[in-house]
Structure formats: structure tokens, C-alpha cells
C-alpha positions in Angstrom: 200.2 43.1 -122.1 198.2 45.9 -120.3 196.4 48.5 -122.9 194.5 51.6 -122.8 191.4 49.4 -124.6 188.4 49.4 -122.1 187.6 45.9 -121.0 183.8 45.5 -119.5 182.7 42.6 -117.5 179.2 42.5 -116.5 177.9 41.5 -113.7 173.9 40.4 -113.0 171.7 43.2 -111.3 170.6 40.4 -108.8 174.3 41.1 -107.3 174.1 44.6 -106.4 173.5 43.8 -102.6 175.9 41.1 -102.6 178.4 43.9 -104.7 177.8 46.5 -101.9 178.9 44.1 -99.3 181.8 42.5 -101.0 183.0 46.3 -101.4 182.6 47.0 -97.8 185.4 44.9 -97.1 188.1 46.4 -99.5 190.6 48.7 -98.5 190.1 52.7 -99.4 189.3 53.1 -103.5 188.6 56.3 -105.1 184.6 56.9 -105.6 183.0 59.0 -107.8 179.2 59.9 -108.1 177.9 61.7 -111.1 174.6 63.9 -111.7 174.1 65.9 -114.9 176.2 68.9 -114.2 178.4 67.8 -111.8 181.2 65.0 -110.4 182.2 64.1 -107.4 185.7 62.5 -106.3 186.5 61.2 -103.1 189.0 58.8 -101.5 186.6 56.4 -99.2 186.0 52.9 -97.3 182.7 51.6 -99.0 182.2 49.8 -95.3 182.3 53.6 -94.0 179.0 53.8 -95.5 175.2 53.7 -93.8 172.4 52.1 -95.3 169.0 53.7 -94.6 166.6 51.8 -97.1 167.2 52.4 -100.9 170.5 55.1 -99.8 174.2 54.3 -99.4 175.5 57.1 -97.3 179.0 58.8 -96.7 179.3 61.0 -94.1 182.1 63.1 -92.7 183.0 66.5 -91.2 183.9 67.9 -95.0 180.9 65.9 -96.5 178.2 64.0 -97.0 177.1 62.0 -100.2 174.7 60.0 -101.2 173.6 57.1 -103.6 170.2 56.0 -104.6 171.3 52.4 -105.0 167.2 51.7 -106.4 168.1 53.4 -109.4 171.0 51.1 -110.6 170.0 49.2 -113.2 173.7 47.5 -114.6 177.3 46.7 -113.0 180.4 46.0 -114.4 183.9 45.3 -113.6 185.6 47.3 -116.2 189.8 47.2 -116.6 191.5 50.0 -118.6 194.7 50.0 -118.3 196.5 49.7 -114.6 192.6 50.9 -113.8 190.4 48.2 -112.0 186.8 49.5 -111.3 183.7 48.4 -110.5 181.0 50.7 -112.5 177.2 51.3 -111.8 175.1 52.4 -114.4 171.4 53.7 -114.1 168.6 52.6 -116.5 169.2 55.6 -119.2 173.2 53.9 -119.0 174.1 57.3 -117.0 177.2 56.7 -114.4 175.0 56.3 -110.4 178.9 55.6 -109.5 182.2 54.2 -110.2 184.6 52.8 -107.6 188.2 52.7 -108.7 190.5 49.8 -106.5 192.9 52.7 -106.7 196.3 50.3 -106.3 194.4 46.8 -104.9 194.3 44.5 -108.1 193.8 41.6 -105.8 190.8 42.8 -104.2 189.5 44.0 -107.5 190.4 40.4 -108.9 188.9 38.8 -106.1 185.5 40.8 -106.2 185.2 40.2 -109.8 185.8 36.2 -109.3 183.3 36.0 -106.7 180.9 38.2 -108.0 181.0 37.2 -111.7 
């Protein structure tokens, strides 16, 4: 039975690099990046991002998005209703980014199993 209750499955921060590598293998999803007073939502494939030091960069003609992965201090796989996502949080528990798997529950389940 699917409910609207949010269920979180925390993953150790030591799995961050493995998570980013695994996300690079999945089909495009919805990337949500938050900052105080702003939210950006885009459909992209993490595999199309480049990495420069602590920065994960997604660049295309329409926009550039940059995530400082050194700011990530907690990771959770999240299930809410039919939605599946990975959410990464800063030390103050604010959201650094969320990645929604859109209609690809199989990829979500595979990653959750691999990284748990």
C-alpha cells in the first residue's frame, strides 16, 4: 500500500562518492537544488555532470548548476507515495540537493540496495 507518509532510509556519509558514481549511471531525473530564498529544478542526468574538486557541475546552453559536495553531511533515500528520491543535507539539515527518479523505481531500488 502506497501512502503519502515520507519514509527515510539514511545512508552513511562515507557512501557519498559511491552515491554520486551510481547516480551517474541512471536515466535522467529531476534535480532540485536549494539555497536560501531560491530553488532550481531541472531534468538532467547526473552522468552528464563534471567534477572539479568539491564541485559537481551541470552545464548546458540554457543554464549552469553547481553543487558543492563538501557541504553534504547526510544522505537519505526517501519514499513518499509513488515518489522516490535521494536527498542530501548540509550540517544544519538544510537541503543541498534532491534527485527524483521520476518513473524509474527500479533504478532507485537498485541504488538503495547497493548503498545501504
